[in-house]
C-alpha positions as CSV (number, residue, x, y, z in Angstrom):
1,X,-87.3,120.4,128.8
2,X,-85.4,117.1,128.7
3,X,-83.0,116.7,125.9
4,X,-83.6,114.0,123.3
5,X,-81.8,110.8,123.5
6,X,-78.8,110.5,121.2
7,X,-78.8,108.0,118.5
8,X,-76.0,106.1,120.4
9,X,-75.2,106.5,124.1
10,X,-71.9,108.3,125.4
11,X,-68.7,106.1,125.1
12,X,-68.6,105.9,128.8
13,X,-71.9,104.2,128.9
14,X,-71.1,101.6,126.4
15,X,-69.4,99.5,128.9
16,X,-72.3,99.4,131.2
17,X,-75.0,97.0,131.3
18,X,-77.4,99.5,129.6
19,X,-74.8,100.3,127.0
20,X,-74.3,96.5,126.3
21,X,-77.9,95.9,126.0
22,X,-78.3,98.9,123.7
23,X,-75.6,97.8,121.2
24,X,-77.0,94.2,121.4
25,X,-80.3,95.6,120.3
26,X,-78.6,97.3,117.3
27,X,-76.7,94.2,116.4
28,X,-80.0,92.3,116.4
29,X,-81.6,94.8,114.1
30,X,-78.5,94.6,111.7
31,X,-78.8,90.7,111.9
32,X,-82.4,90.8,111.2
33,X,-81.9,93.1,108.1
34,X,-79.2,90.9,106.7
35,X,-81.3,87.8,107.3
36,X,-84.2,89.3,105.3
37,X,-81.9,89.1,102.3
38,X,-79.6,86.3,103.0
39,X,-82.2,83.7,103.9
40,X,-84.3,83.7,100.6
41,X,-81.2,84.0,98.6
42,X,-79.5,81.0,100.0
43,X,-82.5,78.8,99.8
44,X,-83.3,80.0,96.1
45,X,-79.7,79.2,95.2
46,X,-79.9,75.9,96.7
47,X,-83.2,75.3,94.7
48,X,-81.4,76.4,91.5
49,X,-78.6,74.1,92.0
50,X,-80.8,71.0,92.6
51,X,-82.9,72.0,89.5
52,X,-80.1,73.1,87.0
53,X,-77.2,70.8,87.5
54,X,-77.3,68.3,84.6
55,X,-80.6,69.5,83.3
56,X,-80.1,68.2,80.0
57,X,-80.2,64.6,81.2
58,X,-81.9,62.5,79.8
59,X,-81.3,63.6,76.3
60,X,-84.5,62.4,75.0
61,X,-88.3,63.2,75.2
62,X,-89.5,62.2,78.6
63,X,-93.1,61.4,79.4
64,X,-95.5,64.1,78.1
65,X,-92.5,66.2,76.8
66,X,-93.3,64.3,73.6
67,X,-96.5,66.6,73.3
68,X,-95.3,69.9,75.0
69,X,-91.8,70.2,73.5
70,X,-93.1,69.5,69.9
71,X,-96.0,71.9,70.5
72,X,-93.5,74.5,71.8
73,X,-91.4,74.3,68.7
74,X,-94.4,74.4,66.4
75,X,-95.7,77.6,68.1
76,X,-92.3,79.3,67.7
77,X,-92.1,78.3,64.0
78,X,-95.8,78.5,63.0
79,X,-97.5,80.5,65.7
80,X,-99.9,77.6,66.4
81,X,-99.6,73.9,67.0
82,X,-99.1,72.0,63.7
83,X,-99.2,68.3,63.0
84,X,-96.1,66.1,63.5
85,X,-95.2,63.1,61.3
86,X,-93.6,59.8,62.1
87,X,-90.4,59.5,63.9
88,X,-90.7,63.1,65.2
89,X,-89.3,62.2,68.7
90,X,-86.1,60.7,67.2
91,X,-85.7,63.6,64.9
92,X,-85.6,66.1,67.9
93,X,-82.7,64.0,69.4
94,X,-80.6,63.6,66.2
95,X,-81.7,67.0,64.8
96,X,-82.7,65.5,61.5
97,X,-85.5,67.1,59.4
98,X,-88.3,67.7,61.6
99,X,-91.6,66.3,60.2
100,X,-93.6,69.2,61.1
101,X,-96.6,70.1,58.7
102,X,-98.6,73.4,58.7
103,X,-101.8,71.4,59.2
104,X,-103.4,72.5,62.5
105,X,-103.4,69.9,65.2
106,X,-106.2,69.6,67.9
107,X,-104.6,70.5,71.1
108,X,-106.4,70.5,74.5
109,X,-104.2,72.9,76.6
110,X,-103.8,76.6,76.2
111,X,-100.6,77.8,74.7
112,X,-98.9,80.0,77.3
113,X,-96.8,77.0,79.1
114,X,-95.6,75.9,75.6
115,X,-94.7,79.5,74.7
116,X,-92.6,79.6,77.7
117,X,-90.7,76.3,76.8
118,X,-90.4,77.7,73.2
119,X,-88.4,80.6,74.7
120,X,-85.6,78.2,75.8
121,X,-85.9,76.4,72.6
122,X,-85.4,79.4,70.7
123,X,-81.9,79.9,72.4
124,X,-80.6,76.4,72.2
125,X,-82.3,75.0,69.2
126,X,-84.8,72.1,68.9
127,X,-82.3,69.3,69.8
128,X,-81.2,71.1,73.0
129,X,-82.5,69.3,75.9
130,X,-81.5,72.1,78.3
131,X,-83.3,74.4,76.0
132,X,-86.3,72.4,76.2
133,X,-86.4,72.5,80.1
134,X,-84.5,75.8,81.1
135,X,-87.8,78.0,81.3
136,X,-89.6,75.5,83.5
137,X,-86.3,75.0,85.6
138,X,-86.1,78.7,86.1
139,X,-89.8,79.1,87.0
140,X,-89.5,76.1,89.4
141,X,-86.5,77.9,91.0
142,X,-88.6,81.1,91.2
143,X,-91.5,79.2,92.7
144,X,-89.3,78.4,95.8
145,X,-88.7,82.1,96.2
146,X,-92.5,82.8,96.0
147,X,-93.1,80.2,98.7
148,X,-90.7,82.2,100.9
149,X,-92.6,85.3,100.1
150,X,-96.1,84.1,100.7
151,X,-95.1,82.4,104.0
152,X,-93.2,85.7,105.1
153,X,-96.1,87.6,104.4
154,X,-98.6,85.3,106.2
155,X,-96.4,84.7,109.4
156,X,-94.0,87.7,109.4
157,X,-91.4,85.3,110.4
158,X,-88.0,84.8,108.5
159,X,-87.6,81.4,110.2
160,X,-91.0,80.2,109.0
161,X,-90.8,81.4,105.4
162,X,-87.2,79.9,105.3
163,X,-88.4,76.5,106.5
164,X,-91.3,76.4,104.0
165,X,-89.1,77.5,101.0
166,X,-86.5,74.9,102.0
167,X,-89.1,72.1,102.1
168,X,-90.0,72.8,98.6
169,X,-86.5,73.4,97.4
170,X,-85.3,70.0,98.4
171,X,-88.7,68.0,97.7
172,X,-88.6,65.5,94.9
173,X,-91.9,66.6,93.3
174,X,-90.8,70.2,92.9
175,X,-87.3,69.0,91.6
176,X,-88.8,66.6,89.0
177,X,-91.4,69.0,87.9
178,X,-88.7,71.7,87.4
179,X,-86.5,69.5,85.4
180,X,-89.1,68.1,83.0
181,X,-90.8,70.3,80.3
182,X,-94.3,69.7,81.5
183,X,-97.0,72.3,82.1
184,X,-97.4,71.9,85.8
185,X,-94.4,73.7,86.9
186,X,-95.4,76.9,85.1
187,X,-99.0,76.4,86.3
188,X,-97.8,76.3,90.0
189,X,-95.5,79.4,89.6
190,X,-98.4,81.7,88.2
191,X,-100.8,80.3,90.9
192,X,-98.5,81.1,93.7
193,X,-97.6,84.5,92.1
194,X,-101.5,85.2,92.1
195,X,-101.7,84.1,95.7
196,X,-99.0,86.4,96.7
197,X,-100.6,89.4,95.0
198,X,-103.9,88.4,96.7
199,X,-102.1,88.8,100.1
200,X,-100.5,92.0,99.0
201,X,-104.1,93.3,98.2
202,X,-105.4,92.0,101.5
203,X,-102.7,93.9,103.6
204,X,-103.4,97.0,101.7
205,X,-107.1,96.8,101.8
206,X,-108.1,95.5,105.1
207,X,-106.9,98.6,107.1
208,X,-108.8,100.9,104.8
209,X,-112.0,98.7,105.4
210,X,-111.6,98.5,109.0
211,X,-110.7,102.2,109.4
212,X,-112.8,104.0,106.9
213,X,-112.4,107.7,106.2
214,X,-113.8,109.7,108.8
215,X,-114.8,112.5,106.6
216,X,-117.2,110.3,104.6
217,X,-118.5,107.6,107.2
218,X,-121.0,105.1,105.8
219,X,-122.0,103.0,108.8
220,X,-124.5,101.0,106.6
221,X,-122.5,99.7,103.6
222,X,-118.8,101.0,104.0
223,X,-116.5,102.2,101.3
224,X,-116.4,100.9,97.7
225,X,-112.8,100.3,96.7
226,X,-111.8,100.6,93.0
227,X,-108.0,101.4,93.6
228,X,-106.8,97.8,94.2
229,X,-103.7,97.4,91.9
230,X,-102.6,94.2,93.6
231,X,-105.9,92.7,93.0
232,X,-105.4,93.6,89.1
233,X,-102.0,92.0,89.3
234,X,-103.5,88.9,90.9
235,X,-106.0,88.6,88.0
236,X,-103.2,88.8,85.6
237,X,-101.2,86.1,87.3
238,X,-104.1,83.8,87.7
239,X,-105.2,84.4,84.1
240,X,-101.7,83.4,83.1
241,X,-102.0,80.2,85.2
242,X,-105.3,79.4,83.4
243,X,-103.6,80.1,80.0
244,X,-101.2,77.3,81.0
245,X,-103.7,74.8,82.2
246,X,-107.6,75.2,82.8
247,X,-107.2,74.1,86.3
248,X,-106.0,77.6,87.0
249,X,-109.7,78.7,86.7
250,X,-110.3,76.8,90.0
251,X,-107.8,79.0,91.7
252,X,-109.2,82.1,90.3
253,X,-112.4,81.2,91.5
254,X,-111.3,80.2,95.1
255,X,-109.1,83.4,95.6
256,X,-111.9,85.4,94.3
257,X,-114.4,84.0,97.0
258,X,-111.5,84.6,99.5
259,X,-111.3,88.2,98.7
260,X,-115.0,88.5,99.1
261,X,-114.9,86.8,102.4
262,X,-112.1,88.8,103.9
263,X,-113.7,92.0,102.6
264,X,-116.9,91.1,104.4
265,X,-115.1,90.1,107.7
266,X,-113.2,93.3,107.6
267,X,-116.6,95.3,107.3
268,X,-117.9,93.3,110.3
269,X,-114.8,94.4,112.4
270,X,-115.5,98.0,111.3
271,X,-118.9,98.0,112.6
272,X,-120.7,98.2,109.2
273,X,-124.3,97.2,109.6
274,X,-124.7,95.5,106.3
275,X,-121.5,93.9,106.0
276,X,-122.4,90.7,104.3
277,X,-124.6,92.5,101.7
278,X,-122.0,95.2,101.2
279,X,-119.1,92.7,100.6
280,X,-121.3,90.5,98.3
281,X,-123.3,92.9,96.3
282,X,-121.5,96.4,96.6
283,X,-117.9,95.6,96.7
284,X,-118.2,92.1,95.3
285,X,-119.0,93.1,91.5
286,X,-116.1,95.8,91.8
287,X,-113.7,93.0,92.9
288,X,-115.0,90.7,90.3
289,X,-114.3,93.3,87.5
290,X,-110.8,94.1,88.9
291,X,-109.8,90.3,89.0
292,X,-111.7,88.5,86.4
293,X,-111.4,90.9,83.5
294,X,-107.5,91.3,83.6
295,X,-107.6,87.4,83.8
296,X,-109.7,87.1,80.8
297,X,-107.7,89.6,78.9
298,X,-104.3,87.7,79.8
299,X,-105.9,84.4,78.8
300,X,-107.0,85.8,75.3
301,X,-103.5,87.4,74.8
302,X,-101.9,83.9,75.2
303,X,-103.9,82.9,72.2
304,X,-102.4,85.6,69.8
305,X,-100.5,83.2,67.7
306,X,-103.6,81.3,67.0
307,X,-105.6,84.4,66.4
308,X,-103.3,86.3,64.0
309,X,-102.5,83.2,61.8
310,X,-104.9,81.1,59.7
311,X,-103.5,77.6,60.0
312,X,-104.4,76.7,63.5
313,X,-106.9,74.0,64.3
314,X,-110.6,75.2,63.7
315,X,-109.2,78.7,63.0
316,X,-111.4,78.9,59.8
317,X,-114.6,77.5,61.6
318,X,-116.2,80.9,61.6
319,X,-115.3,84.4,59.9
320,X,-115.2,85.9,63.5
321,X,-112.0,84.6,65.2
322,X,-113.3,84.9,68.5
323,X,-116.3,82.7,67.6
324,X,-114.0,80.2,66.0
325,X,-112.0,80.3,69.3
326,X,-115.1,79.8,71.4
327,X,-116.1,76.7,69.1
328,X,-112.5,75.3,69.6
329,X,-112.9,75.8,73.3
330,X,-116.1,73.8,73.3
331,X,-114.2,70.9,71.6
332,X,-111.5,71.0,74.2
333,X,-114.0,71.0,76.9
334,X,-115.7,67.9,75.5
335,X,-112.4,66.2,75.3
336,X,-111.5,66.9,79.0
337,X,-115.0,65.8,80.1
338,X,-114.8,62.4,78.2
339,X,-111.2,61.7,79.1
340,X,-111.2,58.3,80.9
341,X,-108.7,56.4,78.7
342,X,-106.7,54.0,81.0
343,X,-103.0,54.6,81.9
344,X,-100.7,52.5,84.1
345,X,-99.7,55.5,86.1
346,X,-103.2,57.0,86.3
347,X,-104.0,58.0,90.0
348,X,-107.6,59.4,91.0
349,X,-107.5,62.2,93.3
350,X,-108.6,60.3,96.4
351,X,-105.3,58.5,96.2
352,X,-103.1,61.4,96.2
353,X,-102.9,62.1,100.0
354,X,-101.9,58.5,100.5
355,X,-99.2,58.7,97.8
356,X,-100.4,55.4,96.2
357,X,-99.2,56.0,92.7
358,X,-96.4,58.4,91.8
359,X,-95.6,58.6,88.1
360,X,-92.2,57.4,86.4
361,X,-91.6,60.0,83.8
362,X,-88.7,58.3,82.5
363,X,-86.9,54.9,82.6
364,X,-83.5,54.5,81.1
365,X,-83.4,51.7,78.5
366,X,-79.6,51.5,78.8
367,X,-78.3,53.0,82.1
368,X,-74.7,54.0,82.5
369,X,-72.5,51.6,84.6
370,X,-73.1,51.9,88.4
371,X,-70.4,49.5,89.8
372,X,-72.5,46.5,89.7
373,X,-74.0,44.1,87.0
374,X,-77.7,45.2,87.1
375,X,-78.1,49.1,87.0
376,X,-81.3,51.1,86.5
377,X,-82.0,54.7,85.8
378,X,-85.4,56.3,86.5
379,X,-87.0,59.7,87.1
380,X,-89.9,59.3,89.4
381,X,-92.3,62.1,90.8
382,X,-92.3,60.6,94.4
383,X,-92.2,63.5,96.7
384,X,-90.0,63.4,99.8
385,X,-92.3,61.1,101.7
386,X,-91.7,62.7,105.0
387,X,-92.6,66.2,103.6
388,X,-95.7,64.8,101.9
389,X,-97.2,62.8,104.7
390,X,-96.4,65.5,107.3
391,X,-97.8,68.1,105.1
392,X,-101.2,66.2,104.7
393,X,-101.2,65.7,108.5
394,X,-100.6,69.5,108.9
395,X,-103.4,70.3,106.5
396,X,-105.9,68.1,108.6
397,X,-104.7,69.9,111.7
398,X,-105.3,73.4,110.1
399,X,-108.7,72.2,108.9
400,X,-109.4,71.0,112.6
401,X,-108.4,74.4,113.9
402,X,-110.5,76.3,111.4
403,X,-113.6,74.2,112.3
404,X,-113.0,74.6,115.9
405,X,-112.6,78.3,115.7
406,X,-115.9,78.7,113.7
407,X,-117.7,76.5,116.3
408,X,-116.2,78.7,119.2
409,X,-116.6,81.7,117.2
410,X,-112.8,82.8,117.7
411,X,-111.0,84.6,115.1
412,X,-108.1,82.8,113.4
413,X,-105.2,84.3,111.5
414,X,-104.6,84.0,107.8
415,X,-101.5,81.9,108.5
416,X,-103.9,79.1,109.5
417,X,-106.5,79.6,106.9
418,X,-104.7,80.8,103.6
419,X,-102.8,77.4,103.0
420,X,-106.2,75.8,103.2
421,X,-107.7,78.1,100.5
422,X,-104.8,77.2,98.2
423,X,-105.1,73.4,98.9
424,X,-108.9,73.7,98.3
425,X,-108.4,75.3,94.9
426,X,-105.8,72.9,93.8
427,X,-107.1,69.7,95.1
428,X,-110.8,69.6,95.7
429,X,-112.0,70.0,92.2
430,X,-110.2,66.9,91.0
431,X,-112.3,64.8,93.4
432,X,-115.3,65.7,91.2
433,X,-113.9,63.7,88.3
434,X,-113.1,60.1,89.7
435,X,-113.3,58.5,86.4
436,X,-110.9,61.1,84.5
437,X,-107.5,60.0,83.7
438,X,-105.3,62.1,86.0
439,X,-101.9,61.5,87.6
440,X,-100.2,62.1,91.1
441,X,-98.0,64.9,89.7
442,X,-100.8,67.2,89.3
443,X,-100.2,67.7,93.1
444,X,-97.3,70.1,92.2
445,X,-100.0,72.8,92.3
446,X,-100.6,71.8,95.8
447,X,-97.2,71.3,97.0
448,X,-96.5,75.1,97.8
449,X,-99.5,75.5,100.1
450,X,-98.8,72.0,101.6
451,X,-95.3,73.2,102.8
452,X,-96.4,76.5,103.9
453,X,-99.1,74.8,106.0
454,X,-96.5,72.4,107.3
455,X,-94.0,75.2,108.3
456,X,-96.8,77.0,110.1
457,X,-97.7,73.8,112.1
458,X,-93.9,73.4,112.8
459,X,-93.7,77.0,114.1
460,X,-96.5,76.0,116.6
461,X,-94.6,72.8,117.8
462,X,-91.5,75.0,118.2
463,X,-93.4,77.0,120.7
464,X,-93.8,80.6,121.3
465,X,-91.7,83.2,123.0
466,X,-93.9,83.3,126.2
467,X,-94.0,79.6,126.6
468,X,-91.8,78.1,129.3
469,X,-88.2,77.5,128.4
470,X,-88.3,73.8,128.7
471,X,-91.2,73.8,126.5
472,X,-89.6,75.9,123.7
473,X,-86.3,73.9,123.9
474,X,-88.3,70.5,123.5
475,X,-90.2,71.8,120.6
476,X,-87.3,73.5,118.9
477,X,-85.4,70.1,119.2
478,X,-88.2,68.1,117.7
479,X,-88.4,70.6,114.8
480,X,-84.7,70.5,114.3
481,X,-84.7,66.7,114.2
482,X,-87.6,66.5,111.9
483,X,-85.8,68.9,109.4
484,X,-82.5,67.0,109.7
485,X,-84.4,63.7,108.7
486,X,-86.1,65.5,106.0
487,X,-82.8,66.5,104.5
488,X,-81.4,62.9,104.6
489,X,-84.4,61.5,103.1
490,X,-84.2,63.9,100.2
491,X,-80.5,63.0,99.7
492,X,-81.6,59.4,99.7
493,X,-84.2,60.0,97.0
494,X,-82.2,62.5,94.9
495,X,-80.8,59.8,92.4
496,X,-84.5,58.9,91.5
497,X,-85.5,62.4,90.8
498,X,-82.6,63.1,88.4
499,X,-82.2,60.0,86.6
500,X,-79.0,58.9,88.0
501,X,-77.7,55.2,87.3
502,X,-78.0,53.2,90.5
503,X,-77.7,49.5,91.4
504,X,-81.1,47.8,91.0
505,X,-81.1,46.8,94.7
506,X,-80.7,50.3,95.7
507,X,-83.6,51.5,93.6
508,X,-85.8,48.8,95.3
509,X,-85.1,50.3,98.7
510,X,-87.0,53.4,97.6
511,X,-90.1,51.6,96.8
512,X,-92.0,51.8,100.0
513,X,-95.4,50.9,98.7
514,X,-96.1,48.6,95.8
515,X,-97.5,51.3,93.7
516,X,-94.2,53.1,93.7
517,X,-92.7,50.8,91.3
């Protein structure tokens, strides 16, 4: 009998060609294991630096911070959103007596995002601008790590995942929405966390559906799976997203449909006869319970402060607190449906891919000296234009690949389809409300899926291992040049993302389109 190969070849063989190749393989394995940890760590640290340095600037409420910061402090002190008196914004800056009354105020967003803002304020106090923003900044940094994990799960590639995370780490929209205490950053974090859990569930469930238990074959319907812990976790995460802003419900619906479709396709590959009916009517209700019920429970828990106190808006509208909460939600829905008040930075959803009207969330009235007579300091939600337009083009390409594969009846991998699911959930619903007052920075929820799709397309541009050498070299150079220019553009726009005082003429150089002013 042949003796088993030793873990390492004998010393005399290590100088041979085989020995060198063997050690090279071991070295590659060690390098791969190291990169698995170093790559996400470095890109997350970069994201943290860009989001946390000088986080307290500006030392005043910027844009809709005037709502969310004050509501956050009210939640922390009263358990619900009270009513603020005159000069409340100035009182926050100077730490005067805060004019907060216990009269409940009509608020149109769920409380979870404001509770998260309140956690930072509880540490630093109501006048600490870092405290206002630290929770959002930490979640914004964590979102970059989630982009890495989602892209890695989709492509099994450290390089693609690192590129995707890097693109979000240095993008202006991601930086600004992590440095200002608005709700879109926490919303994006929970959406992407839910998306990651959906992928974990997919990777755990699809093999079971494709290879059912041979001891209990059911060629007509296939198995019904109740043990899906990652689907429950996804429900909790997407419920938390909905508890930040109601737009999280769109993602809950979209990813729920994705689960049903992937279940159906897995049953078809397994040879299940009634695979569409089994996925929709047998497994579908089970998946609904596992996904939606945890989401609903999470959403209700976020309203605990309003439920256990008596002073919240409409809290006494009915003796049953759940009925009172339902009535309150009807009033909120009526507000959102009828919201058509004009705003100078309003941007309907059809404009978003063209990037026609980014939002200036802060303009300094007295900018610091910048070396010239006329200085200006602004914070604008302009994304890195190169990342944005390339991402939109990549999404169009992925959609083309999806349609072509469907026509030709060829399978297509999740790396090409999953970013489209995320984009559909975070963009398409807004097209249904052309008259509603909405803003370009709502695309923060789209940004992770946009950069993941772009990274996937860049991987295809770079080429595959089986491609000819000249093809791979050309593709890799193209990608390297693109990423290098992207970094330079981000460095060029960074002062406008962090409110630095710059010469007025330098600011004008950044206004590439008329609507960017």
